[in-house]
N, C-alpha and C positions, 0 to 999 in steps of 0.2 A: 343384410346385415351390416355398421359401418364397423370398419376397422381403425383402428387407432394406436397411435403410440405414446405411451406413459411417460413424463417426466416427473423428475421429484430433484428438488436442488437441496442444501443448504450450505451456507460458507461456514470456515471455518471456526469464525467467533460466534454463528447459531450453535455449531454442533457443543461447543463451549457450554453452551446455557440450555443443552438439554435437546434439541430440533433434533427429529428424528427421519432421516428418509427411509426407514422401516414402516414406522407408521404412516410418513406421505403415499409409500408404495400400497400399502394396504384400503387407506380410504379409495384412490384411485380404480384399485382389482373390483371394491366392492360397488363401487359406481358403474363400473364396467360391466358387471354380474347386471346390475338391476336393470341397467337401462339396454339390457344386449347389446352389447359392444363388445368385437373383437379386439383383444390387444395384440399387436403384430411385432411390438416390440418395447422395451420398457429400457427406459435410463438412469441412471442414479449419477449425482455431478455435486462437487463439493469446492466449489467454485464459487466466489463471488460475481452479482447480476451488475457491476457498472457497466459490461456490454457483453457482446456475444462471441466472443475469442476467448471463448470456453472449450477448452478440449471435447465434453462430450456432447456439446450444442453443434459442433463441427461433425462430430462422427453420427448426429442424427440427420443435419442438412448432407452427407455425404448419403448415408443410410436413404434420407424421403428421394434424391438424384435419383438412383440406382432402381428405386421401386415407383417411381413417378405413375400416378393413378392408379397406384396399391391401395394408398393412406387414404384416409376422409379427414383428421383431427389429429393434432397434439392436444393431451390435456394433463393437463395441470392442477393443482391444488386451488393454486391462490394465484392471483397475477404478479405478486413481487416473489415469486417464484420466476415467472418469465423472464422478467427485468428488471433491473431499477433506473432504467433513462429510460424517459420517456420519447426523445425521437428516437432513437436505436429500436424502439419498441414498436414504433408505428411503421418503419421501415421494413424490421424484419414482418410485422404483419403482412405487407403488402406483399413481400417475396414468398412467405408461404402461400398467399392468396394465388397468387401465379403459379401456384404448385398445386391446386386444389385443394391446399390443406386447411385446415379453419381449427384457430386456436380456440379453447376453453377452460376459464377455471371454475373446477366444479362447485366450487367454496364463495366463488363470484360470476352465477352465471350472467349473462345478456343476452337479448337476446337480437340479434346484429340484421334483422330482416327489417326493425324496426329504427329508421335511419336515426330519431332521436336520441338512440341509444348507445352513441357513440359518443354522446357527451359524457354519458356515467362510464364508460372506455376511460375516456382521458382521464376522468378521477381516479379512476381504478390505476393506471399506470402512474401518475400525476405523483400520487402521495407518497410510494416509496423511493421516489427522487429526492422527493420534500424532504423524506426522513435521512436520508442519504448526509443531504447537506445540512440540513441543520445539525446531525450528528459531528460531521466535519468541523462545524462551528464553534457547539462544544470542543472538540477535541482539542481544535489550534487551542480556544478562549484557556485551556486549561494547562497544555504546554506552556502559553505565554505566562500564565499566572506562577506556574511552576519555576521556571524562568528568571522572572523579577523577583521569586524568592529567593534566588542562588541555588538553584537546583536545577540540576541538569538530568532529566526525566527523558530522553534519545537513546539511541543506542551507543554505549560509551565507548569513545573515543580511543584510541590504540594507546595502550598505557594502562585503560583502567577498565573495570568492570561492572557492572550493574549489579546493583544489591538494594536490600533495603536496612533502613535504619533500625533505631528501636521505638520510632514510633513508626514503622513501617510504612516512612516515606521514601521515594526512590532517594536513592543517592548513589555516585559513582566514587569507589575506590580502588586506588593504583593497585596494579597486575605483577607478572611478574615481570612481563614487556616493560615495565616502566624505568628499568635500566637501562636500557636498549632506546629508549627516549632519550635521556639524560644524556648516554655518549653522541645521541644524533646532534645535539645541541652543541654537546662539546666540542666534535670534530668544525662544525660550522664556525661556532667564536674563534677556534685558532686558526681559522684560512682558507679551512678546505676547503671543497666545492661539494655542494649538492651531490653527486653525480660520484667523488671521491669517497665523501662518507657513507652512500648507498654501499657502494661495494665492498669497504671497511664491513658495515653491518650486514650483509650477506656473505661476506665469508663467514661471521660470527652464528650464524643461523638466524640471521633476524631478516625477512623477506617484508622489503616493501618500494613500492612503486615508484618511478620518476612524479609522477602525480600526486600519490600517496606523500612522502617525504614533503615532498613542497605545502601541502596542505598543516599537514603534522606542525613544521615551522613556523606558521603564519596562527595555530589555536592557540588562542587564549585562556582554553581551560585550564594548559598545562601549563600557569600560572595563578591558578585560584580564584579566576576570574568568568562571569558568567556577560554574554554578550548577546541582549536583547535585541533583536533586530526593530529598524523603523515600524512602523503600523499606523498607515490615515497620517493623524495631526501628532502623533508617538515619534518623539528622533531615538534616532541609535541611542543604545544605553549600556555601558560597561560594569556591572555590578562585581561585587565579593562573593563568590560562590561558597557552599559550604563544605565544599569537599579541601580535600590536602592538597596543594600544588605539589607538582614533577619537578618545575623548572624554576631556580629563583629568577626572581624580574630584572635585576640586573643584566643577565646572562640572555634571558628571550630578548630585550631593548636591543642588546648588541648584535645578536642576530637579526632584528630587524633592521638595522643600520647596516649591515651586511649587504644580505639579500638587497635592498631600497640601491645602496650603492652599486651593484654587480648591475643591475638592471637599470640604473641612468647609465653607464659605462656603454652598456651592450645600447640602449639608444643612442647615444652619441654616434656611437660604430658605424651604426646604421644608417644613421641619418648623412 
């Protein structure tokens, strides 16, 4: 009797769309009963299949090493449950073959004793990667389109929170930390260094790192602007955002002059 490890996988996004680990497990179990295959272990994972650095897959590899020669196959429902990266998939398949473990997708069976069927395997493995890349392109396009319309649709910068407007579209609004952002700019505009400003804010309970304060002080979102990065033949653009500004533009510009002036002094000193 063949011995198999069965593996079920869903990503967080897929769970939200109703994909089920239990349905996969039931399908794989029925297949093993029908084909007279002994299940020696099963794994369930809820990680993206971008690569094989997944906790449960690592556990499977460790289990396979400990039980070398005792496992004949790894069973999955479909090839996109194995991986969504063509190159990594082929490398992993070769690695598992070196451990005498064959991988089979019960919904997309391939007879690997026929050399020409490797072309079909490549197609099954490539389709999920193509799907991922196409989805990424759409997401990037959607984000860029939102930025061009003056909407900040990423994680809100410190001092704002993400919410939805009356049309259920993403927007950011000032939160309770906005006053600390205002104090930060005020401290710098009065001639304090970033380190001095950070210490004062930390003492008031607003924790911010050295890198964090530097990023905040240069972020045009705080004056109600949206920066649309350059892309291909499109130059960088700064447009009016639809969100409320936290910092007055003249204070922001004053702080930029101070930061740049100090940077120039530091460069001259180092030279």
